[in-house]
Backbone and ligand atoms as CSV (ligand in chain L), in Angstrom:
chain,resi,resn,atom,element,x,y,z
A,1,UNK,N,N,-34.428,27.223,25.118
A,1,UNK,CA,C,-33.380,26.207,25.042
A,1,UNK,C,C,-32.992,25.920,23.605
A,2,UNK,N,N,-31.674,25.824,23.393
A,2,UNK,CA,C,-31.177,25.541,22.051
A,2,UNK,C,C,-31.121,24.043,21.809
A,3,UNK,N,N,-31.463,23.609,20.594
A,3,UNK,CA,C,-31.319,22.167,20.311
A,3,UNK,C,C,-29.842,21.782,20.388
A,4,UNK,N,N,-29.568,20.545,20.776
A,4,UNK,CA,C,-28.184,20.090,20.933
A,4,UNK,C,C,-27.621,19.581,19.620
A,5,UNK,N,N,-28.489,19.413,18.642
A,5,UNK,CA,C,-28.033,18.861,17.367
A,5,UNK,C,C,-27.866,20.004,16.370
A,6,UNK,N,N,-26.610,20.213,15.891
A,6,UNK,CA,C,-26.364,21.345,14.987
A,6,UNK,C,C,-27.326,21.369,13.795
A,7,UNK,N,N,-27.628,20.184,13.246
A,7,UNK,CA,C,-28.546,20.125,12.100
A,7,UNK,C,C,-29.891,20.762,12.444
A,8,UNK,N,N,-30.363,20.512,13.654
A,8,UNK,CA,C,-31.663,21.085,14.054
A,8,UNK,C,C,-31.551,22.580,14.285
A,9,UNK,N,N,-30.392,22.999,14.769
A,9,UNK,CA,C,-30.193,24.421,15.027
A,9,UNK,C,C,-30.117,25.205,13.699
A,10,UNK,N,N,-29.423,24.651,12.724
A,10,UNK,CA,C,-29.325,25.337,11.427
A,10,UNK,C,C,-30.641,25.217,10.655
A,11,UNK,N,N,-31.171,24.018,10.590
A,11,UNK,CA,C,-32.412,23.768,9.855
A,11,UNK,C,C,-32.127,23.394,8.410
A,12,UNK,N,N,-32.985,22.548,7.858
A,12,UNK,CA,C,-32.793,22.017,6.499
A,12,UNK,C,C,-32.749,23.129,5.458
A,13,UNK,N,N,-33.577,24.140,5.649
A,13,UNK,CA,C,-33.700,25.190,4.633
A,13,UNK,C,C,-32.418,26.010,4.531
A,14,UNK,N,N,-31.899,26.426,5.696
A,14,UNK,CA,C,-30.680,27.236,5.706
A,14,UNK,C,C,-29.484,26.413,5.248
A,15,UNK,N,N,-29.469,25.138,5.603
A,15,UNK,CA,C,-28.363,24.276,5.164
A,15,UNK,C,C,-28.333,24.187,3.646
A,16,UNK,N,N,-29.486,24.016,3.037
A,16,UNK,CA,C,-29.471,23.865,1.585
A,16,UNK,C,C,-29.149,25.198,0.897
A,17,UNK,N,N,-29.562,26.300,1.515
A,17,UNK,CA,C,-29.173,27.632,1.032
A,17,UNK,C,C,-27.649,27.804,1.103
A,18,UNK,N,N,-27.075,27.367,2.223
A,18,UNK,CA,C,-25.628,27.466,2.427
A,18,UNK,C,C,-24.867,26.702,1.348
A,19,UNK,N,N,-25.301,25.494,1.093
A,19,UNK,CA,C,-24.587,24.647,0.123
A,19,UNK,C,C,-24.759,25.204,-1.300
A,20,UNK,N,N,-25.944,25.702,-1.611
A,20,UNK,CA,C,-26.140,26.309,-2.932
A,20,UNK,C,C,-25.224,27.519,-3.126
A,21,UNK,N,N,-25.131,28.368,-2.118
A,21,UNK,CA,C,-24.223,29.526,-2.178
A,21,UNK,C,C,-22.779,29.074,-2.330
A,22,UNK,N,N,-22.439,28.045,-1.549
A,22,UNK,CA,C,-21.073,27.506,-1.581
A,22,UNK,C,C,-20.687,27.094,-3.009
A,23,UNK,N,N,-21.543,26.343,-3.683
A,23,UNK,CA,C,-21.184,25.881,-5.032
A,23,UNK,C,C,-21.210,26.995,-6.075
A,24,UNK,N,N,-21.986,28.056,-5.823
A,24,UNK,CA,C,-21.906,29.225,-6.717
A,24,UNK,C,C,-20.492,29.806,-6.680
A,25,UNK,N,N,-19.873,29.746,-5.518
A,25,UNK,CA,C,-18.506,30.292,-5.366
A,25,UNK,C,C,-17.465,29.332,-5.929
A,26,UNK,N,N,-17.676,28.033,-5.645
A,26,UNK,CA,C,-16.767,27.015,-6.189
A,26,UNK,C,C,-16.736,27.113,-7.719
A,27,UNK,N,N,-17.915,27.317,-8.306
A,27,UNK,CA,C,-18.053,27.327,-9.772
A,27,UNK,C,C,-17.200,28.394,-10.444
A,28,UNK,N,N,-16.837,29.452,-9.723
A,28,UNK,CA,C,-16.047,30.535,-10.326
A,28,UNK,C,C,-14.678,30.705,-9.660
A,29,UNK,N,N,-14.342,29.828,-8.714
A,29,UNK,CA,C,-13.040,29.961,-8.046
A,29,UNK,C,C,-11.937,29.365,-8.934
A,30,UNK,N,N,-10.917,30.183,-9.264
A,30,UNK,CA,C,-9.878,29.724,-10.196
A,30,UNK,C,C,-9.163,28.435,-9.757
A,31,UNK,N,N,-9.002,28.224,-8.456
A,31,UNK,CA,C,-8.317,27.010,-7.957
A,31,UNK,C,C,-9.236,25.791,-7.987
A,32,UNK,N,N,-10.546,26.044,-7.949
A,32,UNK,CA,C,-11.473,24.930,-7.722
A,32,UNK,C,C,-12.241,24.485,-8.960
A,33,UNK,N,N,-12.761,25.451,-9.744
A,33,UNK,CA,C,-13.677,25.012,-10.813
A,33,UNK,C,C,-13.069,23.988,-11.775
A,34,UNK,N,N,-11.734,24.054,-12.027
A,34,UNK,CA,C,-11.194,23.080,-12.995
A,34,UNK,C,C,-11.325,21.615,-12.556
A,35,UNK,N,N,-11.442,21.334,-11.273
A,35,UNK,CA,C,-11.526,19.921,-10.847
A,35,UNK,C,C,-12.969,19.476,-10.585
A,36,UNK,N,N,-13.924,20.406,-10.714
A,36,UNK,CA,C,-15.333,20.061,-10.483
A,36,UNK,C,C,-16.079,19.895,-11.805
A,37,UNK,N,N,-17.192,19.128,-11.793
A,37,UNK,CA,C,-18.001,19.050,-13.015
A,37,UNK,C,C,-18.591,20.419,-13.346
A,38,UNK,N,N,-18.941,20.616,-14.627
A,38,UNK,CA,C,-19.480,21.909,-15.025
A,38,UNK,C,C,-20.855,22.126,-14.394
A,39,UNK,N,N,-21.659,21.061,-14.394
A,39,UNK,CA,C,-22.987,21.145,-13.778
A,39,UNK,C,C,-22.885,20.626,-12.337
A,40,UNK,N,N,-23.080,21.529,-11.390
A,40,UNK,CA,C,-22.876,21.180,-9.977
A,40,UNK,C,C,-24.167,20.780,-9.251
A,41,UNK,N,N,-25.236,20.584,-10.016
A,41,UNK,CA,C,-26.534,20.261,-9.403
A,41,UNK,C,C,-26.451,18.991,-8.560
A,42,UNK,N,N,-25.902,17.936,-9.159
A,42,UNK,CA,C,-25.822,16.652,-8.473
A,42,UNK,C,C,-24.799,16.702,-7.318
A,43,UNK,N,N,-23.706,17.407,-7.540
A,43,UNK,CA,C,-22.699,17.590,-6.483
A,43,UNK,C,C,-23.332,18.271,-5.269
A,44,UNK,N,N,-24.105,19.317,-5.507
A,44,UNK,CA,C,-24.753,20.047,-4.411
A,44,UNK,C,C,-25.770,19.155,-3.699
A,45,UNK,N,N,-26.517,18.373,-4.466
A,45,UNK,CA,C,-27.508,17.480,-3.868
A,45,UNK,C,C,-26.820,16.490,-2.919
A,46,UNK,N,N,-25.698,15.901,-3.364
A,46,UNK,CA,C,-24.964,14.953,-2.516
A,46,UNK,C,C,-24.368,15.640,-1.294
A,47,UNK,N,N,-23.893,16.879,-1.496
A,47,UNK,CA,C,-23.279,17.594,-0.376
A,47,UNK,C,C,-24.329,17.920,0.692
A,48,UNK,N,N,-25.539,18.284,0.262
A,48,UNK,CA,C,-26.600,18.547,1.247
A,48,UNK,C,C,-26.896,17.267,2.029
A,49,UNK,N,N,-26.958,16.144,1.321
A,49,UNK,CA,C,-27.172,14.862,2.014
A,49,UNK,C,C,-26.053,14.603,3.018
A,50,UNK,N,N,-24.806,14.841,2.580
A,50,UNK,CA,C,-23.677,14.553,3.470
A,50,UNK,C,C,-23.671,15.482,4.672
A,51,UNK,N,N,-23.836,16.780,4.437
A,51,UNK,CA,C,-23.801,17.739,5.551
A,51,UNK,C,C,-24.936,17.487,6.538
A,52,UNK,N,N,-26.064,17.026,6.040
A,52,UNK,CA,C,-27.186,16.697,6.928
A,52,UNK,C,C,-26.753,15.673,7.968
A,53,UNK,N,N,-26.065,14.617,7.516
A,53,UNK,CA,C,-25.655,13.604,8.491
A,53,UNK,C,C,-24.427,14.016,9.291
A,54,UNK,N,N,-23.540,14.793,8.664
A,54,UNK,CA,C,-22.334,15.317,9.332
A,54,UNK,C,C,-22.724,16.175,10.538
A,55,UNK,N,N,-23.864,16.871,10.414
A,55,UNK,CA,C,-24.330,17.764,11.480
A,55,UNK,C,C,-25.318,17.085,12.428
A,56,UNK,N,N,-25.455,15.783,12.297
A,56,UNK,CA,C,-26.279,15.047,13.261
A,56,UNK,C,C,-27.713,14.813,12.835
A,57,UNK,N,N,-28.048,15.130,11.573
A,57,UNK,CA,C,-29.390,14.852,11.056
A,57,UNK,C,C,-29.482,13.434,10.515
A,58,UNK,N,N,-30.557,13.126,9.788
A,58,UNK,CA,C,-30.726,11.784,9.231
A,58,UNK,C,C,-29.586,11.400,8.270
A,59,UNK,N,N,-29.287,10.109,8.184
A,59,UNK,CA,C,-28.150,9.624,7.391
A,59,UNK,C,C,-28.460,9.542,5.894
A,60,UNK,N,N,-28.820,10.679,5.318
A,60,UNK,CA,C,-29.284,10.701,3.927
A,60,UNK,C,C,-28.207,10.274,2.935
A,61,UNK,N,N,-26.951,10.664,3.203
A,61,UNK,CA,C,-25.885,10.321,2.251
A,61,UNK,C,C,-25.647,8.809,2.234
A,62,UNK,N,N,-25.475,8.248,3.416
A,62,UNK,CA,C,-25.197,6.813,3.530
A,62,UNK,C,C,-26.340,5.971,2.973
A,63,UNK,N,N,-27.564,6.390,3.224
A,63,UNK,CA,C,-28.720,5.632,2.716
A,63,UNK,C,C,-28.679,5.510,1.198
A,64,UNK,N,N,-28.249,6.565,0.519
A,64,UNK,CA,C,-28.251,6.511,-0.949
A,64,UNK,C,C,-26.921,6.062,-1.563
A,65,UNK,N,N,-25.801,6.370,-0.894
A,65,UNK,CA,C,-24.494,6.148,-1.536
A,65,UNK,C,C,-23.581,5.193,-0.774
A,66,UNK,N,N,-24.012,4.710,0.378
A,66,UNK,CA,C,-23.159,3.827,1.173
A,66,UNK,C,C,-22.196,4.608,2.051
A,67,UNK,N,N,-21.264,3.889,2.669
A,67,UNK,CA,C,-20.312,4.487,3.610
A,67,UNK,C,C,-19.614,5.690,2.979
A,68,UNK,N,N,-19.550,6.818,3.695
A,68,UNK,CA,C,-18.987,8.038,3.094
A,68,UNK,C,C,-17.543,7.873,2.574
A,69,UNK,N,N,-16.638,7.272,3.353
A,69,UNK,CA,C,-15.228,7.101,2.923
A,69,UNK,C,C,-14.746,8.343,2.189
A,70,UNK,N,N,-14.901,9.511,2.836
A,70,UNK,CA,C,-14.670,10.774,2.119
A,70,UNK,C,C,-13.274,10.888,1.543
A,71,UNK,N,N,-12.266,10.447,2.289
A,71,UNK,CA,C,-10.905,10.606,1.754
A,71,UNK,C,C,-10.750,9.766,0.475
A,72,UNK,N,N,-11.267,8.547,0.506
A,72,UNK,CA,C,-11.182,7.666,-0.668
A,72,UNK,C,C,-11.957,8.251,-1.848
A,73,UNK,N,N,-13.145,8.809,-1.581
A,73,UNK,CA,C,-13.946,9.381,-2.669
A,73,UNK,C,C,-13.264,10.592,-3.298
A,74,UNK,N,N,-12.377,11.247,-2.540
A,74,UNK,CA,C,-11.684,12.426,-3.065
A,74,UNK,C,C,-10.365,12.092,-3.756
A,75,UNK,N,N,-9.882,10.868,-3.617
A,75,UNK,CA,C,-8.573,10.499,-4.179
A,75,UNK,C,C,-8.426,10.785,-5.675
A,76,UNK,N,N,-9.485,10.579,-6.492
A,76,UNK,CA,C,-9.319,10.871,-7.930
A,76,UNK,C,C,-9.054,12.346,-8.215
A,77,UNK,N,N,-9.324,13.215,-7.250
A,77,UNK,CA,C,-9.187,14.662,-7.487
A,77,UNK,C,C,-7.940,15.178,-6.785
A,78,UNK,N,N,-7.117,15.976,-7.488
A,78,UNK,CA,C,-5.904,16.491,-6.864
A,78,UNK,C,C,-6.233,17.585,-5.851
A,79,UNK,N,N,-6.211,17.235,-4.570
A,79,UNK,CA,C,-6.529,18.208,-3.526
A,79,UNK,C,C,-5.244,18.611,-2.818
A,80,UNK,N,N,-4.780,19.807,-3.200
A,80,UNK,CA,C,-3.551,20.387,-2.640
A,80,UNK,C,C,-3.932,21.224,-1.418
A,81,UNK,N,N,-2.950,21.600,-0.588
A,81,UNK,CA,C,-3.247,22.522,0.520
A,81,UNK,C,C,-3.916,23.812,0.029
A,82,UNK,N,N,-3.506,24.329,-1.123
A,82,UNK,CA,C,-4.122,25.564,-1.641
A,82,UNK,C,C,-5.599,25.346,-1.959
A,83,UNK,N,N,-5.929,24.152,-2.461
A,83,UNK,CA,C,-7.349,23.880,-2.776
A,83,UNK,C,C,-8.163,23.709,-1.502
A,84,UNK,N,N,-7.575,23.118,-0.478
A,84,UNK,CA,C,-8.298,22.993,0.797
A,84,UNK,C,C,-8.598,24.395,1.350
A,85,UNK,N,N,-7.606,25.267,1.248
A,85,UNK,CA,C,-7.771,26.643,1.716
A,85,UNK,C,C,-8.871,27.353,0.915
A,86,UNK,N,N,-8.877,27.144,-0.408
A,86,UNK,CA,C,-9.872,27.768,-1.279
A,86,UNK,C,C,-11.273,27.249,-0.949
A,87,UNK,N,N,-11.376,25.928,-0.742
A,87,UNK,CA,C,-12.670,25.307,-0.382
A,87,UNK,C,C,-13.221,25.966,0.883
A,88,UNK,N,N,-12.351,26.124,1.876
A,88,UNK,CA,C,-12.784,26.708,3.152
A,88,UNK,C,C,-13.131,28.185,3.005
A,89,UNK,N,N,-12.420,28.891,2.130
A,89,UNK,CA,C,-12.727,30.310,1.898
A,89,UNK,C,C,-14.116,30.454,1.268
A,90,UNK,N,N,-14.436,29.563,0.310
A,90,UNK,CA,C,-15.779,29.592,-0.298
A,90,UNK,C,C,-16.836,29.319,0.767
A,91,UNK,N,N,-16.546,28.382,1.657
A,91,UNK,CA,C,-17.503,28.041,2.714
A,91,UNK,C,C,-17.698,29.216,3.677
A,92,UNK,N,N,-16.604,29.889,4.050
A,92,UNK,CA,C,-16.716,31.041,4.957
A,92,UNK,C,C,-17.564,32.145,4.316
A,93,UNK,N,N,-17.353,32.387,3.015
A,93,UNK,CA,C,-18.154,33.407,2.323
A,93,UNK,C,C,-19.625,33.007,2.267
A,94,UNK,N,N,-19.873,31.723,2.016
A,94,UNK,CA,C,-21.261,31.248,1.957
A,94,UNK,C,C,-21.918,31.391,3.336
A,95,UNK,N,N,-21.155,31.136,4.392
A,95,UNK,CA,C,-21.681,31.307,5.752
A,95,UNK,C,C,-22.029,32.770,6.014
A,96,UNK,N,N,-21.166,33.674,5.539
A,96,UNK,CA,C,-21.470,35.116,5.643
A,96,UNK,C,C,-22.772,35.423,4.918
A,97,UNK,N,N,-22.893,34.913,3.683
A,97,UNK,CA,C,-24.064,35.214,2.842
A,97,UNK,C,C,-25.375,34.790,3.495
A,98,UNK,N,N,-25.379,33.632,4.144
A,98,UNK,CA,C,-26.643,33.164,4.723
A,98,UNK,C,C,-26.791,33.602,6.185
A,99,UNK,N,N,-25.822,34.385,6.671
A,99,UNK,CA,C,-25.922,34.910,8.033
A,99,UNK,C,C,-25.760,33.848,9.106
A,100,UNK,N,N,-24.891,32.881,8.838
A,100,UNK,CA,C,-24.590,31.873,9.863
A,100,UNK,C,C,-23.473,32.433,10.744
A,101,UNK,N,N,-23.794,32.683,12.006
A,101,UNK,CA,C,-22.800,33.298,12.886
A,101,UNK,C,C,-22.842,32.692,14.282
A,102,UNK,N,N,-21.985,33.207,15.142
A,102,UNK,CA,C,-21.980,32.769,16.534
A,102,UNK,C,C,-21.258,31.445,16.720
A,103,UNK,N,N,-21.464,30.847,17.915
A,103,UNK,CA,C,-20.748,29.616,18.276
A,103,UNK,C,C,-21.018,28.465,17.318
A,104,UNK,N,N,-22.244,28.386,16.807
A,104,UNK,CA,C,-22.577,27.308,15.876
A,104,UNK,C,C,-21.689,27.391,14.635
A,105,UNK,N,N,-21.562,28.594,14.090
A,105,UNK,CA,C,-20.690,28.783,12.934
A,105,UNK,C,C,-19.252,28.396,13.265
A,106,UNK,N,N,-18.760,28.854,14.411
A,106,UNK,CA,C,-17.364,28.589,14.786
A,106,UNK,C,C,-17.093,27.091,14.875
A,107,UNK,N,N,-17.979,26.382,15.561
A,107,UNK,CA,C,-17.806,24.940,15.742
A,107,UNK,C,C,-17.890,24.209,14.401
A,108,UNK,N,N,-18.870,24.580,13.603
A,108,UNK,CA,C,-19.085,23.955,12.291
A,108,UNK,C,C,-17.868,24.219,11.396
A,109,UNK,N,N,-17.436,25.486,11.336
A,109,UNK,CA,C,-16.310,25.835,10.471
A,109,UNK,C,C,-15.024,25.119,10.901
A,110,UNK,N,N,-14.768,25.082,12.201
A,110,UNK,CA,C,-13.549,24.414,12.691
A,110,UNK,C,C,-13.558,22.944,12.307
A,111,UNK,N,N,-14.720,22.341,12.396
A,111,UNK,CA,C,-14.840,20.932,12.045
A,111,UNK,C,C,-14.617,20.718,10.538
A,112,UNK,N,N,-15.180,21.616,9.731
A,112,UNK,CA,C,-14.956,21.530,8.284
A,112,UNK,C,C,-13.478,21.721,7.949
A,113,UNK,N,N,-12.811,22.604,8.714
A,113,UNK,CA,C,-11.384,22.849,8.463
A,113,UNK,C,C,-10.586,21.573,8.714
A,114,UNK,N,N,-10.904,20.857,9.774
A,114,UNK,CA,C,-10.211,19.586,10.047
A,114,UNK,C,C,-10.457,18.592,8.916
A,115,UNK,N,N,-11.718,18.485,8.501
A,115,UNK,CA,C,-12.061,17.531,7.439
A,115,UNK,C,C,-11.377,17.929,6.125
A,116,UNK,N,N,-11.398,19.222,5.812
A,116,UNK,CA,C,-10.788,19.692,4.559
A,116,UNK,C,C,-9.285,19.386,4.550
A,117,UNK,N,N,-8.620,19.623,5.659
A,117,UNK,CA,C,-7.179,19.341,5.706
A,117,UNK,C,C,-6.898,17.852,5.583
A,118,UNK,N,N,-7.813,17.060,6.103
A,118,UNK,CA,C,-7.690,15.603,6.002
A,118,UNK,C,C,-7.859,15.123,4.547
A,119,UNK,N,N,-8.571,15.903,3.727
A,119,UNK,CA,C,-8.814,15.536,2.322
A,119,UNK,C,C,-7.592,15.775,1.439
A,120,UNK,N,N,-6.634,16.551,1.945
A,120,UNK,CA,C,-5.453,16.871,1.121
A,120,UNK,C,C,-4.742,15.572,0.748
A,121,UNK,N,N,-4.554,15.382,-0.576
A,121,UNK,CA,C,-3.975,14.131,-1.066
A,121,UNK,C,C,-2.851,14.346,-2.095
A,122,UNK,N,N,-2.474,15.606,-2.323
A,122,UNK,CA,C,-1.363,15.920,-3.228
A,122,UNK,C,C,-0.579,17.072,-2.606
A,123,UNK,N,N,0.736,17.116,-2.908
A,123,UNK,CA,C,1.533,18.279,-2.512
A,123,UNK,C,C,1.276,19.410,-3.496
A,124,UNK,N,N,1.636,20.609,-3.084
A,124,UNK,CA,C,1.531,21.762,-3.973
A,124,UNK,C,C,2.333,21.478,-5.239
A,125,UNK,N,N,1.702,21.686,-6.404
A,125,UNK,CA,C,2.418,21.491,-7.662
A,125,UNK,C,C,2.455,20.046,-8.139
A,126,UNK,N,N,1.972,19.131,-7.357
A,126,UNK,CA,C,1.942,17.712,-7.735
A,126,UNK,C,C,0.513,17.368,-8.165
A,127,UNK,N,N,0.241,17.460,-9.467
A,127,UNK,CA,C,-1.133,17.248,-9.896
A,127,UNK,C,C,-1.179,16.211,-10.986
L,1,LIG,C1,C,-17.184,15.528,-3.906
L,1,LIG,C2,C,-13.413,18.509,-4.125
L,1,LIG,C3,C,-13.465,18.962,0.696
L,1,LIG,C4,C,-17.582,16.455,0.817
L,1,LIG,C5,C,-16.135,16.261,-4.361
L,1,LIG,C6,C,-15.734,16.341,-5.745
L,1,LIG,C7,C,-14.673,17.166,-5.799
L,1,LIG,C8,C,-14.400,17.629,-4.464
L,1,LIG,C9,C,-13.893,17.583,-7.048
L,1,LIG,C10,C,-16.412,15.593,-6.916
L,1,LIG,C11,C,-17.615,16.382,-7.363
L,1,LIG,C12,C,-18.457,15.579,-8.319
L,1,LIG,O1,O,-17.901,14.790,-9.118
L,1,LIG,O2,O,-19.680,15.733,-8.278
L,1,LIG,C13,C,-13.096,18.888,-2.824
L,1,LIG,C14,C,-11.996,19.764,-2.473
L,1,LIG,C15,C,-11.977,19.869,-1.124
L,1,LIG,C16,C,-13.102,19.066,-0.625
L,1,LIG,C17,C,-11.025,20.457,-3.423
L,1,LIG,C18,C,-10.966,20.665,-0.316
L,1,LIG,C19,C,-10.451,20.193,0.801
L,1,LIG,C20,C,-14.602,18.349,1.150
L,1,LIG,C21,C,-15.046,18.361,2.519
L,1,LIG,C22,C,-16.197,17.637,2.546
L,1,LIG,C23,C,-16.494,17.195,1.204
L,1,LIG,C24,C,-14.332,19.080,3.653
L,1,LIG,C25,C,-17.100,17.313,3.701
L,1,LIG,C26,C,-17.071,17.933,4.867
L,1,LIG,C27,C,-17.827,15.991,-0.448
L,1,LIG,C28,C,-18.964,15.150,-0.803
L,1,LIG,C29,C,-18.847,14.863,-2.165
L,1,LIG,C30,C,-17.640,15.558,-2.614
L,1,LIG,C31,C,-20.049,14.660,0.136
L,1,LIG,C32,C,-19.749,13.975,-3.020
L,1,LIG,C33,C,-19.164,12.580,-3.000
L,1,LIG,C34,C,-19.819,11.656,-3.994
L,1,LIG,O3,O,-19.819,11.959,-5.193
L,1,LIG,O4,O,-20.329,10.609,-3.567
L,1,LIG,N1,N,-15.310,17.057,-3.605
L,1,LIG,N2,N,-13.742,18.498,-1.694
L,1,LIG,N3,N,-15.495,17.641,0.388
L,1,LIG,N4,N,-17.064,16.215,-1.559
L,1,LIG,FE1,FE,-15.405,17.316,-1.619
């Protein structure tokens, strides 16, 4: 029997591997690196906390940082449709790298795509 909670199905170890791979790609993506800090250690740590709760695990992000309010937290950064697409492309590659496949990947990725599109806060060329 498969666990019903995606976080349990992926596991803490693979999740943190996924996020580390993801930020390695963000760090060199021409559309993305200019809006991120140079040192992504703390960003990755927060993202692991957030994804843990996003996938049904313990509320690690909220416990340390309060209500996620993701759209509000992203407002200082110019997130265009092209950047949302780039973010998702880095995530898809990271999923390939860690061998995340099957229905779990599909459901997780589709959900991230909805969230990423919701983060868009600037038009193309409006930065
Ligand atoms: C933080 C960009 C989508 C979750 C950030 C930061 C940037 C950023 C520049 C600040 C990094 C820092 O200062 O450490 C983007 C872009 C996206 C995107 C371009 C494209 C759509 C998402 C999505 C999620 C997410 C889809 C969640 C599913 C987070 C979290 C943080 C963060 C948890 C840390 C917030 C904090 O500092 O408290 N993002 N993001 N982001 N992002 Fe995104």
